[in-house]
Kinemage of the C-alpha trace (Angstrom):
@kinemage 1
@onewidth
@group {chain A} dominant
@subgroup {mainchain}
@vectorlist {calphas} color= white
{ca met a 1} P 57.550 114.211 106.552
{ca val a 2} L 54.282 115.925 105.566
{ca val a 3} L 52.849 118.631 108.170
{ca ala a 4} L 49.577 117.075 108.796
{ca pro a 5} L 46.385 119.370 109.821
{ca thr a 6} L 45.488 119.910 112.927
{ca leu a 7} L 42.599 118.670 114.722
{ca arg a 8} L 41.440 122.368 115.323
{ca thr a 9} L 41.422 122.988 111.348
{ca val a 10} L 39.155 120.072 111.046
{ca val a 11} L 36.551 121.305 113.576
{ca arg a 12} L 36.380 124.583 112.432
{ca arg a 13} L 35.223 123.526 108.746
{ca leu a 14} L 31.872 124.825 109.141
{ca pro a 15} L 29.853 122.303 106.881
{ca leu a 16} L 31.092 119.502 109.372
{ca lys a 17} L 29.273 121.297 112.182
{ca leu a 18} L 31.471 119.333 114.970
{ca gly a 19} L 31.479 120.441 118.529
{ca val a 20} L 34.286 119.755 121.244
{ca leu a 21} L 33.145 118.690 124.440
{ca ala a 22} L 36.425 117.642 126.048
{ca gly a 23} L 40.147 118.082 125.550
{ca gln a 24} L 39.769 121.840 124.028
{ca asp a 25} L 43.342 122.509 125.291
{ca ala a 26} L 44.955 119.747 122.887
{ca leu a 27} L 43.207 120.634 119.436
{ca asp a 28} L 46.394 121.601 117.791
{ca arg a 29} L 47.375 118.097 117.697
{ca pro a 30} L 47.989 116.881 114.032
{ca val a 31} L 45.589 114.313 112.424
{ca arg a 32} L 47.587 112.008 110.543
{ca trp a 33} L 44.758 109.900 109.340
{ca val a 34} L 40.882 109.286 110.047
{ca ala a 35} L 40.105 105.343 111.541
{ca val a 36} L 36.470 104.262 111.666
{ca ser a 37} L 35.945 101.614 114.255
{ca glu a 38} L 33.119 100.134 116.264
{ca leu a 39} L 35.777 97.709 118.031
{ca glu a 40} L 35.876 97.812 121.942
{ca asp a 41} L 39.513 97.998 121.456
{ca pro a 42} L 40.589 99.173 118.090
{ca thr a 43} L 44.163 99.940 118.918
{ca pro a 44} L 45.511 96.983 117.495
{ca phe a 45} L 44.574 98.454 114.099
{ca leu a 46} L 46.190 101.931 114.759
{ca glu a 47} L 49.490 103.759 114.384
{ca gly a 48} L 49.039 106.706 116.245
{ca gly a 49} L 48.095 110.465 115.056
{ca glu a 50} L 44.498 109.072 114.088
{ca leu a 51} L 41.169 110.585 114.555
{ca val a 52} L 39.023 107.863 115.591
{ca leu a 53} L 35.463 107.803 114.898
{ca thr a 54} L 32.643 105.611 116.275
{ca thr a 55} L 28.976 105.387 116.873
{ca gly a 56} L 29.735 103.956 120.543
{ca met a 57} L 28.043 100.827 119.682
{ca arg a 58} L 29.955 98.700 122.041
{ca leu a 59} L 30.478 101.465 124.715
{ca asp a 60} L 28.647 101.714 128.001
{ca ala a 61} L 29.084 103.620 131.466
{ca gly a 62} L 31.468 100.444 132.406
{ca asn a 63} L 34.168 100.510 129.770
{ca ala a 64} L 34.270 104.351 128.602
{ca gly a 65} L 36.896 105.074 130.989
{ca pro a 66} L 39.141 101.956 129.593
{ca tyr a 67} L 38.502 102.570 126.080
{ca val a 68} L 39.835 106.145 126.688
{ca asp a 69} L 42.554 104.926 127.929
{ca arg a 70} L 43.657 102.648 125.289
{ca leu a 71} L 42.993 105.097 122.785
{ca val a 72} L 45.552 107.679 124.846
{ca gly a 73} L 47.949 104.740 125.238
{ca lys a 74} L 48.194 104.364 121.521
{ca gly a 75} L 48.734 107.964 121.053
{ca val a 76} L 45.610 108.903 118.993
{ca thr a 77} L 44.849 112.365 118.221
{ca gly a 78} L 41.346 112.741 119.090
{ca leu a 79} L 37.804 110.826 119.379
{ca gly a 80} L 34.766 111.550 117.069
{ca phe a 81} L 31.582 110.327 118.413
{ca gly a 82} L 28.581 110.012 116.104
{ca ile a 83} L 25.141 110.802 117.723
{ca gly a 84} L 22.124 109.693 116.224
{ca leu a 85} L 22.430 106.105 115.788
{ca gly a 86} L 23.354 104.270 118.874
{ca his a 87} L 23.169 107.098 121.168
{ca glu a 88} L 21.191 110.415 121.235
{ca val a 89} L 23.990 112.028 123.266
{ca ile a 90} L 27.539 111.243 124.057
{ca pro a 91} L 27.438 109.143 127.340
{ca ala a 92} L 28.430 111.546 130.248
{ca glu a 93} L 31.079 108.644 131.517
{ca leu a 94} L 33.085 108.888 127.977
{ca val a 95} L 32.890 112.777 128.289
{ca asp a 96} L 34.189 112.546 131.943
{ca ala a 97} L 36.977 109.914 130.908
{ca ala a 98} L 38.211 112.089 128.191
{ca ala a 99} L 38.298 115.432 129.889
{ca arg a 100} L 40.506 113.328 132.796
{ca ala a 101} L 42.563 112.283 130.075
{ca gly a 102} L 43.131 115.458 127.963
{ca leu a 103} L 41.656 113.292 124.941
{ca pro a 104} L 39.851 115.659 122.499
{ca leu a 105} L 36.109 114.348 122.222
{ca ile a 106} L 34.194 115.746 119.151
{ca glu a 107} L 30.395 115.496 118.746
{ca val a 108} L 29.592 114.810 115.109
{ca pro a 109} L 25.922 114.929 114.214
{ca arg a 110} L 24.052 112.641 112.441
{ca glu a 111} L 23.755 114.655 109.169
{ca thr a 112} L 27.654 114.959 109.060
{ca pro a 113} L 28.512 111.348 107.337
{ca phe a 114} L 32.097 109.874 108.838
{ca val a 115} L 32.992 109.983 105.055
{ca ala a 116} L 32.757 113.513 105.056
{ca ile a 117} L 35.538 113.874 107.738
{ca ser a 118} L 37.836 111.313 106.228
{ca lys a 119} L 37.344 113.175 102.793
{ca leu a 120} L 37.887 116.297 104.394
{ca val a 121} L 41.196 115.488 106.096
{ca ser a 122} L 42.586 113.417 102.970
{ca asp a 123} L 42.076 116.757 101.031
{ca leu a 124} L 43.661 118.669 103.596
{ca ile a 125} L 46.801 116.426 103.742
{ca ala a 126} L 46.824 116.350 99.756
{ca ala a 127} L 47.063 120.426 100.134
{ca glu a 128} L 49.960 120.147 102.606
{ca gln a 129} L 51.847 117.546 100.220
{ca tyr a 130} L 51.260 119.870 97.282
{ca asp a 131} L 52.687 122.946 99.549
{ca glu a 132} L 55.718 121.043 100.385
{ca ile a 133} L 56.571 119.766 97.025
{ca ser a 134} L 55.963 123.529 95.885
{ca arg a 135} L 58.174 124.726 98.445
{ca ala a 136} L 60.862 122.368 97.408
{ca phe a 137} L 60.859 123.352 93.648
{ca ala a 138} L 60.913 127.096 94.933
{ca ala a 139} L 64.202 125.876 97.252
{ca gln a 140} L 65.739 123.866 94.166
{ca gly a 141} L 64.961 127.248 91.827
{ca arg a 142} L 66.793 129.332 94.638
{ca leu a 143} L 69.623 126.919 94.840
{ca thr a 144} L 70.199 126.530 90.936
{ca arg a 145} L 70.454 130.591 90.837
{ca ala a 146} L 72.674 130.516 93.321
{ca ala a 147} L 75.099 127.805 91.499
{ca leu a 148} L 75.119 130.113 88.653
{ca arg a 149} L 76.454 133.205 90.969
{ca pro a 150} L 80.419 133.723 90.644
{ca glu a 151} L 80.884 132.287 93.711
{ca gly a 152} L 79.681 128.924 92.629
{ca ala a 153} L 79.766 126.094 95.347
{ca arg a 154} L 79.901 128.582 98.228
{ca ala a 155} L 76.773 130.389 97.020
{ca val a 156} L 75.058 127.147 97.253
{ca ile a 157} L 76.137 126.479 100.807
{ca asp a 158} L 75.242 129.875 101.773
{ca arg a 159} L 71.542 129.217 100.092
{ca leu a 160} L 71.373 125.644 101.506
{ca ala a 161} L 71.776 126.866 105.169
{ca arg a 162} L 69.132 129.661 104.777
{ca glu a 163} L 66.613 127.292 102.936
{ca leu a 164} L 66.877 124.651 105.935
{ca gly a 165} L 67.433 127.132 108.436
{ca gly a 166} L 70.364 125.446 109.797
{ca trp a 167} L 73.933 124.930 109.081
{ca ala a 168} L 76.046 123.707 105.871
{ca val a 169} L 79.630 123.269 105.598
{ca leu a 170} L 81.712 122.415 101.869
{ca leu a 171} L 84.984 120.298 102.878
{ca asp a 172} L 87.423 119.356 100.323
{ca glu a 173} L 88.874 115.638 99.723
{ca ala a 174} L 91.125 115.720 102.617
{ca gly a 175} L 88.194 116.753 105.009
{ca asp a 176} L 89.247 120.483 105.198
{ca val a 177} L 86.804 123.036 105.091
{ca arg a 178} L 86.346 125.123 102.318
{ca his a 179} L 83.150 127.142 103.042
{ca ala a 180} L 80.895 127.016 105.833
{ca ala a 181} L 77.288 128.916 106.796
{ca gly a 182} L 74.920 129.013 109.384
{ca thr a 183} L 77.586 128.405 111.933
{ca asp a 184} L 80.804 130.206 113.449
{ca arg a 185} L 82.429 126.539 114.222
{ca val a 186} L 81.944 123.289 112.585
{ca asp a 187} L 83.278 120.123 114.718
{ca ile a 188} L 85.144 118.506 111.670
{ca asp a 189} L 86.673 116.073 114.186
{ca ala a 190} L 83.474 114.383 114.749
{ca leu a 191} L 82.850 114.273 111.117
{ca arg a 192} L 85.804 112.489 110.041
{ca pro a 193} L 85.053 108.836 110.879
{ca glu a 194} L 82.122 109.506 108.640
{ca leu a 195} L 84.154 110.862 105.776
{ca glu a 196} L 86.572 107.811 105.952
{ca arg a 197} L 83.354 105.373 105.932
{ca leu a 198} L 82.360 107.376 102.610
{ca arg a 199} L 85.474 107.032 100.977
{ca lys a 200} L 85.846 103.216 101.681
{ca pro a 201} L 81.803 102.201 101.695
{ca ala a 202} L 81.449 98.529 102.910
{ca gly a 203} L 81.224 96.260 100.294
{ca gly a 204} L 82.676 98.888 97.838
{ca gly a 205} L 80.586 100.250 95.045
{ca val a 206} L 79.089 103.962 95.169
{ca pro a 207} L 79.410 105.724 98.674
{ca ala a 208} L 75.814 106.781 99.964
{ca ser a 209} L 75.150 109.763 102.145
{ca leu a 210} L 75.246 109.156 105.954
{ca ala a 211} L 73.023 110.414 108.653
{ca leu a 212} L 73.997 111.396 112.207
{ca ser a 213} L 71.452 112.224 115.026
{ca thr a 214} L 71.816 113.453 118.415
{ca pro a 215} L 69.261 114.420 120.787
{ca arg a 216} L 70.197 117.851 119.960
{ca glu a 217} L 71.271 118.026 116.121
{ca his a 218} L 70.488 115.800 113.094
{ca val a 219} L 73.404 116.000 110.544
{ca ile a 220} L 73.440 114.564 106.934
{ca val a 221} L 76.994 114.039 105.251
{ca gln a 222} L 77.354 113.427 101.431
{ca pro a 223} L 80.101 112.617 98.999
{ca leu a 224} L 80.970 115.009 95.933
{ca gly a 225} L 82.111 114.050 92.411
{ca ala a 226} L 80.820 112.440 89.494
{ca arg a 227} L 83.235 109.859 88.948
{ca arg a 228} L 85.256 109.770 92.224
{ca ile a 229} L 85.032 111.801 95.492
{ca arg a 230} L 86.279 115.214 95.151
{ca gly a 231} L 84.793 116.624 98.309
{ca phe a 232} L 81.869 116.335 100.556
{ca phe a 233} L 79.411 118.508 102.316
{ca ala a 234} L 77.476 118.503 105.466
{ca val a 235} L 74.143 119.811 106.358
{ca gly a 236} L 72.875 120.243 110.312
{ca leu a 237} L 69.569 120.750 111.757
{ca asp a 238} L 67.962 120.983 115.405
{ca arg a 239} L 64.836 118.812 114.061
{ca pro a 240} L 64.800 115.759 112.079
{ca phe a 241} L 65.201 115.984 108.111
{ca thr a 242} L 61.833 115.436 106.486
{ca pro a 243} L 61.424 114.168 103.048
{ca val a 244} L 61.142 117.672 101.665
{ca thr a 245} L 64.302 118.572 103.321
{ca his a 246} L 65.998 115.607 101.745
{ca thr a 247} L 64.906 116.306 98.214
{ca val a 248} L 66.380 119.981 98.856
{ca val a 249} L 69.676 118.536 100.357
{ca asn a 250} L 69.715 116.037 97.281
{ca ala a 251} L 69.455 118.914 94.880
{ca ala a 252} L 72.358 120.800 96.557
{ca arg a 253} L 74.198 117.734 96.258
{ca ser a 254} L 73.692 117.829 92.301
{ca leu a 255} L 74.423 121.344 91.852
{ca leu a 256} L 77.623 121.429 94.077
{ca thr a 257} L 78.910 118.061 92.284
{ca leu a 258} L 78.128 119.959 88.839
{ca ala a 259} L 79.974 123.030 89.898
{ca leu a 260} L 82.860 121.064 91.274
{ca glu a 261} L 83.306 118.888 88.190
{ca his a 262} L 82.533 121.984 85.463
{ca gly a 263} L 85.258 123.805 87.669
{ca arg a 264} L 87.823 120.974 87.019
{ca glu a 265} L 86.887 120.787 83.560
{ca his a 266} L 87.026 124.782 83.039
{ca leu a 267} L 90.637 124.393 85.163
{ca ala a 268} L 91.902 121.920 82.914
{ca ala a 269} L 90.916 123.666 79.998
{ca glu a 270} L 92.995 127.016 81.211
{ca arg a 271} L 96.226 124.712 82.408
{ca gln a 272} L 96.345 123.267 78.862
{ca ile a 273} L 96.071 126.907 77.452
{ca cys a 274} L 99.058 127.731 80.218
{ca ser a 275} L 101.107 124.940 78.705
{ca ala a 276} L 100.705 126.151 75.607
{ca val a 277} L 101.822 129.988 76.541
{ca leu a 278} L 104.925 128.235 78.120
{ca his a 279} L 106.021 126.632 75.159
{ca leu a 280} L 105.933 129.950 72.902
{ca leu a 281} L 107.524 131.649 75.674
{ca leu a 282} L 110.244 129.195 75.607
{ca ala a 283} L 110.436 129.410 71.721
{ca gly a 284} L 111.162 132.905 71.917
{ca gln a 285} L 107.280 134.217 70.886
{ca val a 286} L 106.853 136.388 73.711
{ca glu a 287} L 104.170 138.500 72.286
{ca ala a 288} L 102.271 135.514 70.971
{ca gly a 289} L 102.675 134.069 74.749
{ca arg a 290} L 101.273 137.454 76.047
{ca glu a 291} L 98.647 137.854 73.878
{ca thr a 292} L 97.259 134.343 74.379
{ca leu a 293} L 97.520 134.942 78.269
{ca arg a 294} L 95.459 138.152 78.155
{ca arg a 295} L 92.803 136.117 76.551
{ca leu a 296} L 92.551 134.225 79.548
{ca gly a 297} L 91.900 137.555 81.397
{ca asp a 298} L 95.365 137.249 82.903
{ca glu a 299} L 99.077 138.853 82.260
{ca phe a 300} L 102.311 138.617 83.314
{ca pro a 301} L 103.522 141.376 85.747
{ca asp a 302} L 106.127 143.945 84.662
{ca gly a 303} L 109.930 143.490 86.319
{ca pro a 304} L 112.128 140.465 86.734
{ca leu a 305} L 110.501 137.051 87.098
{ca val a 306} L 111.490 133.761 88.700
{ca val a 307} L 110.652 130.250 87.466
{ca leu a 308} L 110.414 127.219 89.914
{ca ala a 309} L 110.289 123.672 88.749
{ca val a 310} L 108.298 121.480 91.034
{ca asp a 311} L 108.651 117.598 90.959
{ca gly a 312} L 105.495 116.365 92.873
{ca glu a 313} L 101.890 115.234 92.572
{ca gln a 314} L 100.914 117.860 89.617
{ca glu a 315} L 97.250 118.384 90.411
{ca glu a 316} L 98.354 119.398 93.907
{ca val a 317} L 101.185 121.592 92.718
{ca leu a 318} L 98.843 123.416 90.359
{ca glu a 319} L 96.495 123.687 92.839
{ca ala a 320} L 98.829 125.263 95.508
{ca ala a 321} L 100.061 127.483 93.044
{ca gly a 322} L 96.817 129.207 93.488
{ca gly a 323} L 96.578 132.496 90.889
{ca glu a 324} L 100.306 132.307 89.898
{ca phe a 325} L 101.065 131.111 86.311
{ca ala a 326} L 101.600 127.377 86.369
{ca ala a 327} L 101.739 124.717 83.661
{ca phe a 328} L 102.630 121.037 83.271
{ca ala a 329} L 105.669 120.557 81.400
{ca glu a 330} L 106.873 116.863 80.995
{ca asp a 331} L 107.708 115.437 84.296
{ca arg a 332} L 107.387 118.640 86.509
{ca val a 333} L 105.241 121.570 87.261
{ca val a 334} L 106.768 124.899 85.996
{ca val a 335} L 105.492 128.085 88.090
{ca val a 336} L 106.955 131.735 87.060
{ca val a 337} L 106.185 134.457 89.948
{ca pro a 338} L 107.304 137.918 90.564
{ca ala a 339} L 111.042 137.671 91.670
{ca glu a 340} L 109.614 139.481 95.253
{ca arg a 341} L 107.333 136.482 95.604
{ca ala a 342} L 109.519 133.880 94.496
{ca glu a 343} L 110.673 132.735 98.085
{ca asp a 344} L 107.287 132.811 99.564
{ca met a 345} L 105.966 130.544 96.641
{ca ala a 346} L 108.779 127.865 97.269
{ca ala a 347} L 108.022 127.904 100.875
{ca leu a 348} L 104.469 127.087 99.769
{ca leu a 349} L 105.326 124.481 96.943
{ca gln a 350} L 108.077 122.643 99.148
{ca glu a 351} L 105.379 121.090 100.903
{ca his a 352} L 104.389 118.872 97.819
{ca gly a 353} L 108.003 118.144 96.339
{ca pro a 354} L 111.318 119.266 95.762
{ca val a 355} L 111.622 122.881 94.281
{ca gly a 356} L 114.070 124.218 91.894
{ca val a 357} L 114.430 128.112 91.839
{ca gly a 358} L 116.080 129.893 89.047
{ca ala a 359} L 117.549 133.639 89.077
{ca pro a 360} L 115.468 136.355 88.350
{ca val a 361} L 115.125 136.732 84.233
{ca gly a 362} L 113.251 138.741 81.877
{ca leu a 363} L 110.153 137.369 80.305
{ca gly a 364} L 112.358 137.048 76.857
{ca asp a 365} L 114.732 135.207 79.011
{ca leu a 366} L 112.365 132.471 80.406
{ca arg a 367} L 114.189 129.401 78.634
{ca thr a 368} L 117.253 130.737 80.790
{ca gly a 369} L 115.279 130.840 83.821
{ca leu a 370} L 113.816 127.432 83.549
{ca asp a 371} L 117.334 125.448 82.661
{ca gln a 372} L 118.118 127.418 85.837
{ca ala a 373} L 115.457 125.864 87.900
{ca asp a 374} L 115.630 122.414 86.366
{ca arg a 375} L 119.308 122.523 87.220
{ca ala a 376} L 118.482 123.356 90.657
{ca leu a 377} L 115.688 120.652 90.733
{ca ala a 378} L 117.749 117.923 89.636
{ca ser a 379} L 120.523 118.953 92.496
{ca ala a 380} L 117.498 118.936 94.976
{ca arg a 381} L 116.512 115.457 93.669
{ca arg a 382} L 120.024 114.166 94.169
{ca cys a 383} L 120.501 115.919 97.441
{ca ser a 384} L 117.316 115.025 99.007
{ca glu a 385} L 116.665 118.763 99.459
{ca arg a 386} L 113.292 120.468 99.534
{ca val a 387} L 114.333 123.648 97.843
{ca met a 388} L 117.486 124.285 95.941
{ca arg a 389} L 118.111 127.650 94.460
{ca phe a 390} L 120.246 128.195 91.134
{ca ala a 391} L 122.183 130.854 92.844
{ca asp a 392} L 123.263 128.591 95.729
{ca leu a 393} L 124.063 126.040 93.233
{ca ala a 394} L 126.404 128.210 91.170
{ca gly a 395} L 128.242 129.108 94.327
{ca gln a 396} L 129.155 125.382 94.926
{ca gly a 397} L 131.346 124.986 91.825
{ca leu a 398} L 131.084 123.729 88.141
{ca leu a 399} L 130.706 120.045 89.303
{ca ser a 400} L 127.461 120.691 90.877
{ca leu a 401} L 125.863 121.750 87.773
{ca leu a 402} L 126.780 118.494 86.157
{ca asp a 403} L 124.679 115.265 85.678
{ca pro a 404} L 126.300 112.753 88.284
{ca glu a 405} L 126.175 109.713 85.742
{ca val a 406} L 127.201 111.327 82.727
{ca ala a 407} L 130.090 113.020 84.586
{ca ala a 408} L 131.277 109.834 85.978
{ca ala a 409} L 131.071 108.033 82.593
{ca phe a 410} L 133.070 110.909 80.689
{ca ser a 411} L 135.829 110.589 83.716
{ca ala a 412} L 135.928 106.855 83.484
{ca ala a 413} L 136.372 107.061 79.568
{ca leu a 414} L 138.829 109.924 79.782
{ca leu a 415} L 141.228 108.309 82.267
{ca ala a 416} L 141.044 104.818 81.625
{ca pro a 417} L 144.442 104.658 79.683
{ca leu a 418} L 146.029 106.035 83.068
{ca arg a 419} L 144.342 103.192 85.122
{ca glu a 420} L 145.352 100.621 82.632
{ca tyr a 421} L 148.849 101.538 82.330
{ca gly a 422} L 150.594 98.631 84.174
{ca ser a 423} L 151.199 99.453 87.965
{ca arg a 424} L 151.943 103.102 87.378
{ca ala a 425} L 148.911 104.127 89.272
{ca asp a 426} L 151.176 107.409 90.042
{ca leu a 427} L 150.484 108.680 86.814
{ca leu a 428} L 146.993 109.818 88.159
{ca glu a 429} L 148.342 111.498 91.173
{ca ser a 430} L 151.217 113.171 89.271
{ca leu a 431} L 148.732 114.621 87.014
{ca arg a 432} L 146.515 115.611 89.531
{ca ala a 433} L 149.262 117.505 91.397
{ca tyr a 434} L 150.631 119.273 88.192
{ca leu a 435} L 147.090 120.566 87.492
{ca glu a 436} L 146.678 121.781 90.763
{ca cys a 437} L 149.843 123.672 90.559
{ca asn a 438} L 148.665 125.018 87.567
{ca gly a 439} L 151.528 123.587 85.613
{ca his a 440} L 154.405 124.763 88.085
{ca trp a 441} L 156.894 121.824 88.172
{ca asp a 442} L 158.698 122.741 91.247
{ca ala a 443} L 155.806 123.434 93.420
{ca ala a 444} L 154.228 120.123 91.922
{ca ala a 445} L 157.333 117.838 91.856
{ca gln a 446} L 157.613 119.169 95.664
{ca arg a 447} L 154.143 118.192 96.392
{ca leu a 448} L 154.664 114.675 94.978
{ca gly a 449} L 158.023 114.298 96.624
{ca val a 450} L 159.705 113.465 93.539
{ca his a 451} L 162.582 115.131 91.333
{ca arg a 452} L 160.790 117.420 88.689
{ca his a 453} L 162.475 115.485 85.900
{ca thr a 454} L 160.662 112.476 87.026
{ca leu a 455} L 157.529 114.621 87.054
{ca arg a 456} L 158.089 115.549 83.444
{ca tyr a 457} L 158.757 112.268 82.481
{ca arg a 458} L 155.305 111.166 83.652
{ca met a 459} L 153.686 114.150 82.303
{ca arg a 460} L 155.112 113.035 78.771
{ca arg a 461} L 153.838 109.485 79.353
{ca val a 462} L 150.427 110.813 80.161
{ca ala a 463} L 150.173 113.169 77.081
{ca asp a 464} L 151.232 110.384 74.944
{ca leu a 465} L 148.515 107.810 76.719
{ca leu a 466} L 145.656 110.421 76.421
{ca gly a 467} L 146.686 111.854 73.165
{ca arg a 468} L 146.437 115.123 74.444
{ca asp a 469} L 148.567 118.601 74.792
{ca leu a 470} L 148.889 119.290 78.512
{ca asp a 471} L 149.921 122.935 77.680
{ca asp a 472} L 146.382 123.502 76.019
{ca pro a 473} L 143.903 125.257 78.483
{ca ala a 474} L 140.751 123.209 77.170
{ca ala a 475} L 142.572 119.895 77.641
{ca arg a 476} L 143.377 121.101 81.072
{ca ala a 477} L 139.838 121.888 82.155
{ca glu a 478} L 138.572 118.591 80.653
{ca leu a 479} L 140.972 116.509 82.500
{ca trp a 480} L 140.652 118.700 86.043
{ca val a 481} L 136.935 117.852 85.691
{ca ala a 482} L 137.709 114.163 85.044
{ca leu a 483} L 139.834 114.154 88.049
{ca ala a 484} L 137.605 116.086 90.417
{ca val a 485} L 134.933 113.600 89.570
{ca ala a 486} L 136.834 110.597 90.170
{ca arg a 487} L 137.961 111.916 93.794
């Protein structure tokens, strides 16, 4: 709302030669418009805040008091009485009534036309409007300069709080505070229902801003984002928002949206480059990968590195990785960190999905580190673990490194001839005992409770059915894996 000129400002304009006969203590009331009326009751045509001008054609000693009471009840700013036409002087009864009511009563000489007063008030209001617009443009300029600073959106929030003399807060998509200015504490819990209303506007469509008002505070909440909501910001004042402050808030919203969208586009480009760097490193082109990363203003640290493979919402994982090297890689996100930070990063990323952690490797051995992380991630997925480390995985034996489906198919195919050999299911258990006893006939026969010659006969049958030499260590290894998987 435009700040209207005060009645004192109007009275002090010398060319008008106005005099104040009553209500001198109320001259700082704003004059929102000028209304000329000779009606005995003009209030049906008033809104409040006007300077009413009259020559008193219908006023006399008997109705002066009720006339003033009606004007005061309507909330007019003051009464201007033109003398020299219907009255040579202002009736004393009117002066007394205005004084009792505290209503400013202005004497308007005959040589001052009412239209001059109306024109003056109109010019003053126009000047105030121009000043308000100028202040809004200046504020928008300062907000724009703030948006160009390295802090981006945070600088806009700081500037907005100073421009409006209130508080401002930037929220992420989940409604958590990213930055606040002008206040030490924001009651986010009170805002959350409004954020939900912005996420799901009634009737669908593009969500608009929301305004909240209490006797002590006025708050505007607006969503941020061009195509979908990427965050929110809220502004609070201890007074109602004016059209100009609304303009400033809307300008801030545009700048914040632009900063967020531009930041995301820049981040997406960086992530694509990181993916390209990862491919170079995995292909053994270490120096090319290093140089590409340097062009982003970053580089790999010296010392051993650990690769983490993470299964989760890729955008969330990449954001959680922060300043560490992270890249999209097929169905997971690959994060490379110094070995000393691997455990802390795994604990952070597990909130977004299962994590596989490789063993420490050099930059030139990143392929090995990723293979380890992928194997650990596969095990984490199977076992419903949040974090699986390759070092722990290796300690569980060779079988933990195998894909379950592939291993089961291999076992079934290799051992099928023994299962299909009539009713002699004891061939499988005999082979198992033979391998577990490392080919010692007496120990294996004793474990089975049969004569060693019986066991020799069975092993010859196994060799014939499988077409394999049981004295060959490689054949023994394959058969042991198949039996272990079958178990």
